[in-house]
N, C-alpha and C positions, 0 to 999 in steps of 0.2 A: 950455470945454470943459477938460477938465485933459490934459494932453499923456499920450502912453502912450511908454512908456520901453522903450525898446529894448537890450539887453543882450547880447553877442555872447560866447560861452564858447568857447573854445576849449582843446579837450584831444585824449588819442593814442586817440581814442574809436572808431580803427578798428584797434588796434593787435590782433592775433590774442591778445594776455594779455588774460585777461577782467577781472583786475586794474585795466587801465586804464579798463574799461567800469564797473567799481564807483567808479574813484573818477568819470566822468562825472558817473556816477547819482545819486551824495553831493553831487555841487558841486551839479547842479541844485536837489537837495531843499531843499541848504541855505541858494541864493542865492531859494529861493522862500520859505523858513522870513525870510530879513532884510526883501523887500519886506516882506509880513505883520508883521514887528515894525516896520514904519517906515510901518506904516497905511497900505500901498497894494495893494488890492486885486488880486484874478490881470486882471481885464478892462483895469488900465491900464498893463501891465507884459506884455512879451514874451523870452523867453527861446531865443534863437538859439542852438543848442546845433550848431560843428561839429569839423571834426578841424582840430587844430593844423598841416595839412600840405595845406591847402585853395590854398597858394600854391601855382602848378599848377608841374608838373615840365619844363614847355617854358619858363617863364619862367626857372627856377632853369641849366639847362643854357647858354640863349641870351641871355639877360639883354634881349631884345628889350625896349625900351620899351613896344612897342604889346600888349605881353599883360600888361603890371602899369603903366601910365605914371602918373605925376603929374601933377595936375590935373584938373580936369572935361571939359576937350576928350578926351582921350582914356581915359575914365573905362569900357575896355573890361573889361578883364580880373575874374574875378566876384568879388573880393575887395574892391576896390575899391570898388563896389557894396553889398558887403556893412557895408563901415567906415562910407561913408560916411551909409549909412544907422541907425547906430548910435548910444549916446548914449555907451556905452565897451566895453573891451574884457577880458576875464579872462583869464586864461591861467590853466588848473587841472593841475595831478600835473604829472609829466615825459612827454616828456625836451625839452623847450623849451629849452633849453639843452644838449644834447648837439653835440658838433662832434668827436668823435677817429673813430667810426665811422659816423657818419649826418647827413643833412641838415635836421634840424631847427633847425640854430642860422643858416641863410639863411632859411629860411621864418620863424624868429621876427623875424629883423632886419628883412628884408622886413616884415611887416606892421607892425612899429613903424614903420619911414618911413613907410606909409600910414597909420598911427593919427595921426602927427606930422603930417603933410601936413594933416588934413583934423583937427586938436585935438582927436582922441577920448582921453578920458584911460583911462590904461592900469594896471589891476594883476596881478600875478603869486600865484597861488595857493597855496601847499604844494607849489612844487616841489623838484623834483630838479637838485643841482647838479653838473655835471660841475669835476672838476680843473680849477682857473686857471692856464693858462700864459702867461707876459708875453710871450714870443717866439712865440705857437702868432698865426698869421693870422688864421687864425678864431673863436679866442678874442678875439682884440681886435675883432675885426668885429662880433661879440656886443654887447662892451663898448661898442663906439661907440655902438651903434644901442638900447642901455639906457638912456644918459645922453644921449638926442637930446633929452629933453623933456615928452614925452608920457609917463613912466610915473611912477604918483605913490607905489609901493606894491610890493614884495618880498617874499612872504612866502618861509621855504623848513622843509621836515620834516627836511634832514638836512644841510644844508651851510653853516653861517651864515660860519664861518671862509674861504670860496670867498668866500659872496657877499660880504663886505665887501671881498675885491678887485678885484668889477667894479662896486661902487658911486662913482663921482666928483658925482655930483651931491648935492648936502647934501638937496635938495628931496624927495630918495625915501626913505620911510619901510623900511625892512627890519627883519626878524626872526623868529624862529623858532616853528615853531606846529605841531600835530600834523597828519599824514597826513587829508584827509575820509573815508576810509574807516572810522577810528574809530567812525562814526554808520551801520556798517552794520549791528547788529542794528535802528535805529530805522526807517532807509530801507528796510530789508527785511522787516519786521517781515509781512507776508504770506504767506510765501514760507520762512518757520523751519518744521523738519522739526516735529511733536509727538513730547513724549517718550515714548518704548520702554519697558515696565518687562520685567521677566525675562527678559534678552536680556544674552550678554556683551558684553563690550567691544570697542567697535572704534575701530582706532586709521588717519586716515589718511595715507599714504604720499603726500606729491606729489613727484616725480620729476623731474628739470632734464635738459636736453638734452645727450645724449652728451657734446659736447665744451665743455658750458659752464663749468667749473671753468676746466679747461686756456685757452679765449678767454682767462679772465679772470688768469693767471699763475698759478694756483694748480698743483702738481704731484700732480691727482687726475685720473687717464684712466678711461677711458670703462670696462675692464675694472675699476678702485678700484672707482667705481660700481656697478657690476654687484656684486659681490663686499660691499658693505656695503649694499645692498638684500637681498640675498639671504641674507646674514646676520642683518637684523633683523626680516625674515620668519619669519625659522627659530625668533628668539628668540622674537616673538607666536605663533608658533605652542605653542612648549614652553610657553609661560604660558598657555592653551586662551583665548586672545582671538581676535577675528576681525579684519581688513585688510582693507583699499579702495587700490589704487594708483590715482591720478586726476593732473591736471594742472589750471593754471591755463588752461591752450587752447592755449600755444601749440606751435605745430604741430611744432618740432622736440622739445618735449617728450614730446608724443605719438608720435611717430615711434619714438625711446628708449623708452618705453613700452609698444610693440610688439614691438620685439624682447626686450625682456624674456619676452613670451609664447613667441613666434617660437623663440628662440635656447635661452633659458633656464630653459624650463619653469613658466613662472609660469601658474597656471592663468585663462584668461581672464574667468572670471567673477567673478575678487576684481577685475578693471579697470573702472572708469569714463572711456567716451572720449565725445569729440567736447563738449565745453566749453565751449560759443560763448555762452552769455548769464548774465549776473547773479545772475540769481534761482536757476538751477542751480548755481551755484559754491557761491552761499553756503548753499543749501539743505542739499548735500551735506555743507558746513564744519557746517553748526547737527546733521547728526547723529550727526555722531562724540563719542566719549569725549574722544580728543585726538588732535592734527597731530605731526605732524613734516614742515616745508618748508624747499627753499631760495629759492624765489621769495616774496617779500617779501610781499603782499598778503593770501598763505591765511594768516598770520600775524596780518596786522592785523586781519582778518574774522573768526580766531579769539578775537582779544584782546577785541571787539566785542560776539563771540557768550558770552562769559566759557568759552570752551573751549580748555583747556591745551593750550600747542603749545611748540615745540622747532623752532629758527631755525637751519640748517646755512650757514656763510656762505664766501657765494664773490663776494659786493661788500659795501664797507662800511654798506652800508645796511642790512645785514640788523644786524649787530651797532647799528648806532646807535638805530635802533628799538627795539629788546632793554631799552637802557641809557637812552633816555627815557623808558621805561616803567615802571624800575626793576628789571627783572629781568633784569639781566647773565649770570644763570648759566644764562641759558634759551636762548643762542646758543651752537655750539660749530664748532669749527675739523674740518675735515673730514680730514684727514692724517691717519692714526696712529687714527682713530674705529673702535669695533666698533659690531654692531646692538647688542651687551649695555650698553653705552655710554648710546647711546639707549633703549634698553625703559629701564633704570634712572630715569636723568632723568623719561622720561614717566611712569612710577609713584610716582616721589617728587612733582610736581607736579599730579598726580592728584587728592591728598592736601591739597593746599594750595587756601583760598580767593583768586582775582582779586583784590587790589587794585586799584585805581582811582584818580588824583587829576582831578576832574572837571576843573579850571584847565588842566592842559596840555588834557585832553578838548576843550576849549572854546576854547582857543587861534585854533582855523583859522576856528571861529565870528566871535568876539570881531573877528579882524582883517580877516574878509570885510564885516562890520555897517558899520565904519567905513570903510572903503575903497570901498563902495559907495555910501555915503553923501555921502561927500567927493566922489568922480565925477560922483552925481548935482544936485550942489550941493545938495543938503537939512541941510546945518548946520543949519541955523536952527530944526528937528526937534528936541522935548525929548526924543525916545526913545535909548532906553537900550539895549543887546544882551541877549534875554532870557539868564537865567541857566541854569545845565544843565536843571535839572529843567523850566523854563518851554521850553527846547530842545526836547528830548524828549517835550514836552506837543502842540507846534506842526510838528513836521518831519510833513512828507508823504511820507505813504509812494509808494514806485518803482509805476512803471507798467507792466506788461509791453510790450515793443515787438510792434507789431502784427504780424501776419505777411509780408505783404508787405515791413517794413521789415527785418524779421529776414531775409527769405529775399536782399534786396539785401544785406545785412551777411556773411550766410554768402558769398553770388558774390565781392564784396569780398576777402575774406579766400583763398576757393579762389585767385583770380588770383591775390593775393599768392603764394601757393605757386607756383603755375604759374610766373609769374616767379621767383621762387628757383630753381625744380628747371631751367629755361631754361638762365638762367644759370650753375650749376653745370656742365648739360649742354655749353653754351660753354666754358667756362677746360676742363675734361676734354680736350675735343674737342682744345682749344691744347694742353695739355700733354702729351697723345698723343703728334699730332706732332711736338712742341719733343726729346721724349723720341726717339723715330724718328728725329730727323732726327741726335740725339745718336749714336745707336747705330751711325748709318751714316756716321759721321766715324772715320776711323779715326787715330786720334792715335799719337805714337809717343814712346818711353819710352827713356832709358838702361838698357844693360841692364847688366848685374855679375856675374860669377862669383868665388865665396868659398871659398877652401876650407876652413874651417872646423875647428879641431880644438883640445881644450882638453888632451889627454895629451903629445904628439910633434907634432914638428917634421913637416910636408909640403914636399914638393920639388916644382918642374916638370919635367915629363916630357924627359926632353932633347929630342924630338919636338914640342916644346909648341907652336911655332913653323905646324906642320902641321897645329893643331888649334885652337890659339884664339892671334888676335893683337891686343892693345890696349895701354890705356896698364895701369901696375901703380899700382894704390890703395895696394896694403900690401905690401910686400914683406921684412916682420919673420921671425924665424927660424922661428916653428910656422904663422904663416900666410900666405896667399899670397891678395890680391883683384884680380883682372884686368875693366876698363871696356871693352866695344868700340868699336871705334873709330865706329863706326855705329850712329845711330838703329834700336830695332827696333819696326817696326812694330804695332800694338795691334789685329791683326788676326785671331787665332787661327789662322794659316795656317805664323807660324814655329817651327823646331823649337829646342829644348834642345842644344846641342853637345854633344862627347865631353869627361870629363873631361883639364882638361889636369894634374890633382897630382897625385902618391903618396902614399903613407904607410907607415911605417915597417912598420907592425904592425896595420892593418885592411885593408879593401878597399871600395872605391869602391860603392854601393848607389844611388845615383841622387841626385837634385836639391830638394832641400826648397825653395817660392816665399815671399818675402817683398817687400811691396811698401809705399812710401812716400807718404802724402796730408800735406801739408804739415808739419809734426815727426813724426809719427806712423806706426810702421812695422805691418805687419797677415799675420799668416799666412795663408794660402790652405789650407783647411782638404779634408778627405777629400769632404765633401757639397757643396763647390762654396761656401761659406760662410766668409766673412772672420772674422777678430776679433784686439784692437788684441796686439797683442804682451806687452803691460804687463799684460795682466791677461785673456792665455791659462792654460789651467787643463785639464790633460789628464783629469782624472777628469769633467770636466763637457762640455766642446768637445766635440767630433768630432775626429778625429787630423789634423795635418799631413799632407799628401800628398805624397808623394815619388812623383818623375816618373824615367821613364828618359832617359838619352840618347838622343836624334830621336824622343823624343814628342814634338805639340806644345805649344808654351806657352800658355796660356788666354787668351782674350782676355776681359779685364777690364772690367767695364760703367761705368766712372769715365774721366773725359777729364782729370784732375786728379793723376793718376800719371805721377810725373818719373822716379821708379825702379823697379826690379826688379832683387831680387836672387836669385842662384839659388846658393843655398847647399848644400855638400855634404855628403852623408849617409853616416858612416863606417860598414860593419861589422865587430864586434871580432874574430869568430872565424870566419877563411876557409870553415873546413868547411861552416859554417853560412849560409854568406853566400848571397847571388845569386847566379845564374850569368852575369852579365852583368860582363863584366871590365873595368878600368879602360881607357878611350878608346873 
């Protein structure tokens, strides 16, 4: 009786981003094609496709060995049983190497330790590589696990230089390959939109979450993004094209798209919501004449479907993909970009036939073929990998997820959204509490009174001792500055003192306030706002507020103010000056 092979596939299948589900679907189709290529029938193997995050959160938090213990005695964690019963482990796609903002690195490392314990071969196929850091403990934890002995092959779609830094075991084969989603056209062929004649061209616009660019250190705010999308839509309408706004499923992207409807007048009928299945995403892209996208996988799918695309860069992987397929002119930096720039590029590329390098496309399959063949110890077999045409002929089509499984996926997605919202609510509540505590703290600062005069000298009134006593900071011929002996409480209850200064040609009108934070002086303005003294512009900013003696000193909403200066304001014409007298 022939052995039945069990192949464990680990991807980011549970991601809100449907692009990750596309990776899973294409990986499964390619693995099935490899098995057929090797002469292994469907009843002689099983693909167990699971989320790469299957290592439980409780274990990651507690490191309790009973939750994921080594050795057959303690095989209590589900991943123990799954890996123990598998013949090999295949990691497919991103973000199994991520360690900066996610816990994938620990899940990946723990899975590799289990695979090594049970002597199960592991290959990584077309994964994304995060930046390597020699001094980062998380990065080094991942590096140690990768080189523990069970890993036979690692291929990446966009990070070969970084991958070389991870590799220490000379037995590990590493290379750069295409993303499995380049086979979207073949895998999802039953779901492609039929051609429609006689209608105007439609542009698909994939929007990105509000903070997507700034989160990746790109100076492009939510307001900038709103302006760009509205500008692009205006250009599209001016050219009498049609358009649709949509996402690849991330709830943050969909939330931003909803805000474009609610707050910025984008027609709801022009938006495609609830992108929760791979077939819907592929079908939508196949219906467009061109697309513009920030997310990577809409661009990869469009390339597979021969739909012209422009990629807006928020991450180096977008640039890398377009460089790899020979279309470096089709990725664009967002800073300074206009809607006309994008539409001009889309109009240009629609006239160009998309050229494809079959060797590049098939590279992901070829490495999967040899990796699986070696891991399953089938190297004595004479089969060689299919060429591109043979692969396109034999690759099986995607089968729609069943209703119950689709509902389970949606349930998991919504629970992740609820978890995110609950976490943010807790953070907001904590910040509000801390802000309230800060506002209730009555901090003090040093208060000085400054005579200020450019044209003539000022003098101290003879009865100054009865008005202000303190330390002289300046006692120059033209200016005087007195520092009060005791700090002033930042309570909003203290008042401005009468002026201790006299001016030979002008009359005292009040005090304008500037305060110091760090090494920057700020003016207090009439509308209660603040402005850096160096960039203050009387034409565009509110006027600097002038306070009368006896008025309350405003409470400043900062605990880092060390010095407040009340600067005298003088009126040139005594007849037109306010009635308030000096002192």
